[in-house]
N, C-alpha and C positions, 0 to 999 in steps of 0.2 A: 257815260263818254267823258262829258266835260271834268268829272271828278280823277278820270283815268289822265287825261292831258294835264290836269293841274298836277297830280301826282309826280309826273314824268318832269314836268317843269321845276318842281321843288328838289327832286334829285338831281337834275341839270345844275340848279342855283346852288345845293350843296357841294357837289363835285368842284364845280368853279371856285367856290369860296375855299374849299380846300386844297385848290392847286394855284392859288395866287401866287404862295410863297415860291413856287419851285415850277415854273412853266416848261413847256417842252423844250424851249431853246436852251433853258439852263440846263435840264437833264441831258441834252443832246451834248453840249458843251463837257458837262462833267464825264460823260460817256466817252468824248473824244479823249479828254484828259487823262482819263484811266486807263484808255487802250494803249495810248503812248506812254504814261509814266510807268506802268507797271512792267511792260516789256523792257524799257529803257533801264528801270531800276536792276531788272534780274540779269539784264547784259552786262550793265556797269558793274554789279557785285560780283558776277562769274568773271568777268575779264580782271577786274582787280585781285581776285583770287588766284586766278590762272597767272597772273603777271606775278604775283607775290611767290608763287610757287616755282617760277621759272627763274626769278631773279635769285631766289635762296638756292635754287640747283646751279644756276651758274656761279655764284658766288662760293659755293662749296667746292664746285670744281676747280675755278680758278684758285681758291685757297688751297686745293690740294695740289694743283699743278705747282704753285710756288713753293708749297712744303716740299714735294718732291725736288724740285729744282735745288733748294736749299740743302735738301740730302744727297743730291748727286754731287754736290759742290764739295759737302764735307767728305763724302765716300771719296771722291778723286784725290781730296788734300791728303786724308790718312792713306790712302792706297799709294801715291808718291812716297809718303813716310815710310812704309812697309818697304816698298822696293828700294829705297837709300839703305834701309837697314838690315835687308837682304843683301844688298851688294858689298856692304861694310863687312858683313860676316865672311864674305869670301876673299877679303882683303889679306894679300900674304904676311903682312905685317902682324896683322891681326890674328891670324892661325899660328904665326910662329913666336907670340909673345911669351911663351914659357922658354922655348927652345933657344932662342935667340934674344934675350931677355935685354940686353943694354941696348943693342941698336933697334931692336923693335919696338921699346918702348920712347925712344925718343923720336921714331917715324910717327908713331901712332898720336902722340900730342900734336905733331904738324897736321896729320889728317883730321884729327877731331877737331882742331882749332879751324881749319877749312869747313868741317861740315858744319860746326855753329854759325859762323860766317854766312854759309849758303843759306842755311835753315832758320829763320828768323824766328820761327815756332818753337824751335827746340831750345832747351833751356839748359840741359847739359848733356853730354854723352859718357858713355863708362862701360867699362868691362870687368866683371867681376870672374876670377879665375878659379879652376878648381883647387889651388893651393892656398885659398882663402886671400888671394891678393886683389887690390883694386887699384884700377888706373882710369882715371877720370878728366874730363876738361867741360868747365873751369873747374882747377883745382880747388878742392875744399877740405878743411880739416875735418876729418872722420872721427867719431868717438872712439875711445880706446879698446880694442878688442871687437872692433867691428867686423863681422864674417857675412861676407856678402852671399854666400851661399846658404846662410840661413834666412834670406831675404826673400818675401813672397813672390816678386817678380823671378828671383832667380829659380827658385824650387817650381813653379808653374813653368817656365820655358823648358826645363829638363824634364818635368814630368810629361808634358806635351810633345818634347822634342819637335819643337816648332815654332813658329812666331806666335806671340801673344801679345794683348793688351790687357793692362789692367785695369780696374776700376777707378776712375776719377777721385782724387783725394788732394787734400791741402798739404802743399810743402810745409815741412816742419819749420824751416827757417823764415821762408818769406811769407806763409800763410795763403799763398796764391794757390788756385785750383790746377792740378797738373794730372796727366795720364802717362804712364810709361809703357813704350812697346819693347819688347825683349826677344832675343832670339839666342839658341845655343850655338856655339862657335866649334868647328871641327878642324882638325890641322890636316888637309887633304895631301900635305906633303909627307905624312908619317901615318900612313895606313888610319886615317880619319880619326886621329886620337882626339877626345874629347879636351878642349881647352877651357872653356868656359861659358858666360853668358853676355853678349853684348845688349847694351839697352840705351834708350834715348827717352828722356823725360821732356815730354810737349806742354808748353806753357797753354792754357785754354782760355787765358784772358782774351787775346785778341781775336780768336775764333767767337767769344761771348760777345765781344763789342760789334762784330761784325753782324751778329745774328740779331742782336738788339736794333740794328739799324734798318731792318727788314721791317716793311710796314704792309700789314694785310688788312683791307677794308679800311676803316676809319681810325680803329684805336686798338686794334689786335696785332700781334707779332709772335713769331714763333718761340717756342721753349723746347730745350732738349732735356730727356730723362734718362739716367743711366740703365742698367739692367735690372736694377731692384727699384724701379721708378722714383729714382730720387732727384730733384731737379737739379739741373747743372747750371743752366743758362736761364737769367730771367732778370727783366728790367729793375725790379724789385728785389735788391741783393740780400734782403732779410729772408727771402724764400729759398736761397740758395742752398743746399745740403738737406732740405726738407723733402718729406713724401708729398705727393699729390692727395689734396684732402678730399678732393669730390670724388665720389665713390662711383658715378658712372662713366668718368673719364678712366679709371683704373680698371674696371670692369671690360669697358669696349677694348682698351690697348690689351689686355690679358686674352680676350677672345679673339681677336684679328689682327693680322698683320698690318693692315692698313684700311682705312676707311671712314666712317661718319658715326656721330652718335648725338643725339639729342638730350638734353637734361635742363634741370632749373636750379637756379641758385637764390637765395635771398641776400639782398644788398639794400643797406639802409631801411630796412622792415618792408621792402618791396619784393616780391617775387619776378624775376628776371628770367625769360625763356632764352636758352644758348643752344650753341651745337659746337662740337668738337670736329677737326680734322685731323688724322695723325697717321705718320707712316713710321715704318722702323728701318735702322740702318744695320743690315745684316752683319758687317764685318765688326761692327764694335758692340751689336747688342743694344743700341741706344734708340730710342724713340723721340721723334719730333713731332711736335703738336702744335695747333693754336686753336683758340676758342673765340666765337664770334657771337655778339648781341643779335637775336632775331629781330630786334626794334630798330637796326641798322637797315634790314630790309624795307620795313614799313616807312622810314623816311625815304627812301627810294622810291617806294609807292606813291607817296603823297603828292606828287605832281601828276601820275598819271590819274590818282583819283580826284585831284582838282579839274584836270582836262574833261574827265567824264561828267562831273557835274555840271561844268560849263556847258557842255554839248547837250547835256539832258536838259539844262533849263533853256537853251535856243530852240531844242526840240519841243519843249513844252509850250513855250511862246507861240511858235508856229502852227502847234496842233491847236491852240486856243483861238488863234486869229481864222483857221480853215472851219473850226467848228463854228464860231460865231457867224461868218458868213454863211455857211451852210444851213445852219438852224435858222437864221433871219429869211432866207428864200423860203423855207419849209414851212416857218411859222405864219408867213405873209399870207400864204393862202387858207391856213387854219383859220386865222382872224376873220377873213372873209365869210367863210362858212357858219363862224359863230354868230356874225352881224345877220346872216340870214336866218340862224335859229331863233334868233332875238326878235325878229319879225314874224316868224311862223308861232313864236309863243304868243303875241298879241292878235293871233286869228288869221293872220295873211297868209291865205295859201296860194297865192299867186306868185310867190317868190321862185325865181329860176337863177341858180348858182352860174356865174359867169366864169368860173376856173376853167382855163384850157391848159392841160400838161399831159406829157405822154408817159406820167407815173402814176404811183398809188394815189396820190392827191387829186389828180384828173380824174381817175376812176372813182374816187369819194365822191366828187362833186356831180359826176354822172349820175350815181347811185343816189345821191341826194336828190337831184330833181326828179329820178324814178318815183322814189319815196314820196315826195310832196306830191306826185301827181296820184299816187295810189291813196294817198290820205284823203285827197280830194274826192276821189270817186267813193271812198269808204263814208265819208261824210254826207254825201249825196244819198247813199243807200240807207244810212240811219237815218235820215230825214225823210225818206220815203216809207221805212219801216215803223216809224213812229207815227205816222198817219194812219198805216194799217192797225198799228197796236191801239189807237184813240177809237176806231170802229170797233176793233174787236172787243175791247173793253164793254162799250154800249150793248152788243149783244150777250155777252158772257152773262151781264147783269139781267137780261129779260129770262136768260135761259134757267139761270139760279132759281129763280121764282118759281117756274115750272117743275124744276127738278125737287123742290122742297113739299110741293103737293104729292107728286109721284111716291116719295119716301116714305110718308105717312101712310098711305096704302099698302106698301110691301111689308111694313112694321107689322101691321096686323096679322098678314099672311103667315108670317115667318113665325109668330107665336102659336099659331096652330099646329104648323109642322114640328115644332120642338116636342108640343105635347105627345104627337104620335111616335117621334124619335125615341121618346123616353121609354114608352112601355114595350118597343121592339128591341132596345138594349135589355130589358130584363130578361125576355125570353132567350134572346141570344146567349147569354150569360148559363144559364141552366145548361144547354145544349156543348158549350164549351168545356164545363164540367166533365159531363158523360164522355166527349171525346178524349178528354185529358187521360181518364181511366183506361179506355181504349188503347192508346198511345203508348203507356207503360207497358202493357203486355206484349204490343210488337216490338218494343225495345228489348226485352227480355227474351223474345223468340230470336230476335235478330242476332243477341251475344250469344246465345246456345250455339246457333247455325254457324257462326264464325268461329267459335272454340273448336267444333267439330271438324271445320275445314282446317284450321291449322293443325290438328292432332293428324288428321291424313296427311298433310304436306309432311310433316314431320317423320312419317311411317314411310312416305316415298322416299323422303331424302335418306333414311336408314336403310332401306331396301337397296337404292343406288349403291351406297356405301358398301353391303354386302355383296352386289353383283361386281364391284370394283375389286374386292379383296379374293372374290372367287376366281376373277381373270388373272389376276395376280399369281394365284395358287395355282393355275393352270400352266402359267407362263414358266414358273419355277419348277413344277411337276415335269414339263418337257425338258427344260435344261436338266434336270434331275436324270432323266431316262436318257439324253444324250451323253452325259459322264459317265454314267454306269456302263453303255456299251462301249466307251472308250478305255475306261479301266477294265473291262472283261477282255477286249482285244489285246491291250498292253500286257495282261497276265497270261494268256494263251501263248502270245509271242516270246514272253519271259521262260515260260516253260520249254516252249521249243528251243529256244538258245541254250539252257541249262542242259537239255538233253544232248546237245551238239558238244558243249564243254565235256560232258561226261564222256563222250566217243573219244575227243580229244585227250583226255585223261587216261583212258583205257590204252592208247596208242603211246602214250610217254611213259606208262608202268611197264608196257612190254618192251620198249625200247631200252629202260633202265635195267630190266631184268637180262635181256642180251648184253649189256654193256657190262654189267656184273658177271656174267659167264664169261665174257670176253677177258675181262680183268682179271679172274682167276685163273685162266688157262695162260695169260702171260705171267702171271707171278710163278707158276708152274715151269714153264719154260725158263724163265729167268734163274729160278733155282737149279736147273739142269747145266744151265751154263756157268754157274759157279761164280766166282769173283768179278768175272766180267758182265754178267747179267744183273750185278746187285743194283746197279742205277735203273735197269729197266723195272725190277722187282718194286721199286720204291713207287716209282711212276704209276704201275699198275695198281698197286695198293691205295694210291691217291685217288684214282680212276674208279676203284671198286667202292671206294666211301662215299666219291659223289653219285655215283649210281644208285647207292642204297639212300642217301640223302633224296635224291630226285624221285627216288618211288615213293618214299616215307610221305614227303610233300605232295605227291600224287595221288595218294591214298588218302592224305587229311583233306585236300581240297575236293577230292571224288564225296567225302562225307558231307562236306559244306553242301556241294552241289544237291545229293540227295535230299538234305534236310531243305534246302530252297524250293526243290520240286515238289517234296509233301507239303511244303506251305503252299505253294503257288497252286497245287492241286486242290487243297481246301478253300484257298481264295476263289477258284473258279467255280467252286460248289457254291459258296457265300454268295458271289456275285450271282449266280444262277436266281438264287432265293431273293436276293436285294431287286434283280429284274422283276420278279414275278410280283412282289410287295409294290414295286413302282407302276406297273401296270393296272394293279389293284386299285392304288390310289388315283391313277389318273382317271379310272373308270368312275371312282365315287366322287371324285371334282367335278366331271361331266354331270353325274347325277344332281349333285347340290347345284350346280348352275343352273340345270334345266328347272329346278325346283324353284329357284329364287326368281327365274324368268316368269314362270307361271302365278307367284306370288305378286310379283310387280303387275302382272296382266290384271290380277283381281282388284289390286290396291287401285289399278286407274279407273276401273270401272266404279268403284266405291266412289272414288274422289269426284269423277264425273256426275253421279249422282247426287252428291251432296252438293257441289257446285250448282247443280240446276235447283236443289231446295233452296240453296243460298240467294240465287236470283230471283226465284218466285217471292221468297219472303223480304227479298230488297224493294222488289214491286209492290208488293203489299204494304210496306212499310213506306215507301213513297206516297202510294194512294194515301196512306193513313195521314201523312204529313199535310198532304194537300186538303185533305178533308178537315184536320184540325185548323190548318191555316184559314180554310173558307170560314169555319164558325168562329174562328177568333176574328176575321177580318169582319164579319158581318157584325159581330159584337162590337167590336172597335170601331166599324163604321156608324152603326147605331149609336154608340154614345157620343161618337165624334158629332155626328149629325144633330144629335140632341145639343151638344154643347154650342157645335157651330150655330145652330138656330139662337139659342139665346144671345150668342155673339153678335149675330147679325142683327137680332133684335136691337141689341145695345148699340151696333155700328150703325143702324138706319136713324137712331136718334141721333148719334154724333154726326151723321152724314146730313141730316136736316140741319144740326147747328153749323156744319161746314158749310153748307150749301148759302146760310146766311152769312157766313166769313166771307166766302166767295163773292157775293155781292159786293161787300163791303170793299174787299180787295179791287174788284173791278173798278168800282168809282176812283179808289186811289190811284189805280194804274191809270184810268183816264187823266187824272190830273198830272201823273207824272211825266205821261207822254206830252201834255201842253207843255211842261217846262222843259221837256227835252227839247222840243221844237224850237223853243226861245233861245234855249244854247246854241243849238244849231245854226241859229242865224246869224250867230256873231261871226261866224267864219266868213270871209270873203273867197268865194270859189271861182 
């Protein structure tokens, strides 16, 4: 008991020393911090990610909206230019420039001058006439042999027979980027005679400047591409007139009319994530787009991330304070229990925990008091038991001396028993040999009987198969009789019908003969009538031919019917013979079935007798087994008795030694009981 208590105390001290570095309070504080920190971190990261996505989406939407507004402004501007050129094409002086050349040209110059003044983006306005003449404002010296009808703007307008926009190009004289709008002119006063093509050159410089002033995000601006995705406007003038080098932008613009696309570029050796927002101006075939850095979004979310970190830090401090207060209250009671355990370690079992609380710690204090009370009772019981052990040890020492004397007497008796058992074992061994030979004969008899029974069962199974086959043959014979009767009836019925058909054919032959006579009489009468009766003669001749054909056909059918009647009579005779053979077969099958039944009955009798013999042999074999087993048991028991006697003799010697050992152990037990009492006396109960 003392060793057990010391062992428990050592374990407690080891656990205590292992937990000095991290007590319950520290563990609870860490648990509180982790419980707060992990959800806060997850919430912060998810919020930051969600906010980044929302800001990115909003930025894309706002960029797209601004791009669309820019597109709408450009579209409205060029729509107005289209309308003005369209109106100009219906101007009377423009339409009559060929028919009334002098007055029309003078008026056109005034009109063109007013147009240029009203449209600041218009660089020049001109009309190329079908007679290769050219009138423009402001006037400019044209190259010798200049033919407006061969210019691309002229050909395209005539080809499409409507208003067209050319691709942007650099003006040959100024080097500025311009675009031309052109439309065919027809003289509505002269049957819509084709006059030429009126065109306006629009300077894109002012539009580019306005586009470049638009700011999207922090560092982005719109860029306009022509139909061939060539840059028209860009703050970096070196890029104007060049294609877009970023394949992701080209691919997105070719695949969709408007939308977004993400891509990556390398700038200063660093990979930057960007996205493009674009839309198309259908009127001109242009594309307006802008690109933005994803890093701009991260700049906007830095403030949110900082606020999340501040809130998380404050929450962790609050959690730390709550954990400290809670753990302090919890560990206070635990420290009291530890102090009480220290007193118990010193042997004071009068300690009672004074913890009063309605939680697990309170129940722990109550159970602690119950445990101390139970340990006190256990120590009292151990003390009483140790006294009884002392008394029992003294009695055991005295008893062991008496047992030693008895063991010597038993040892002598066992030696005499061993001698007689050895002789008995020799005789039993001879009987076992004879019985073993008898057992072999019984085994051979049993095997032969079982083989006979197996053969009888096989004969029974074969006979059953034969009976089954005979039954099937009887069923098939019965079905054959039924079929034979049906065939016989059908043949008799066929013979009756052929005889009836023969009667009908006789009637047809008689009618044909009478018809032939009537036709002959009609021919004679027609001959008497002369020319008048010639038609009747032809008809009578045809009737006679038909009658002869009917008679011949009837004779042929009658011959066939006679053959059928002969065949049916033969068939009836054959069916009678078949019926007789079928009846004989049915009788033979019945006789065979009866024979099989008699054979089955005889086999059953033989099988019963074989089974009876088999049962008798089994009983004899069983009795033989019991006899052999009994003799073997006697032999084995005799041998075991002899061996056991020798073992008992040896055991008695060992027992004598053991009794002496027990005596010494009793003395040691007495000494241990005294020491146990001394250890128990240390406890204060």
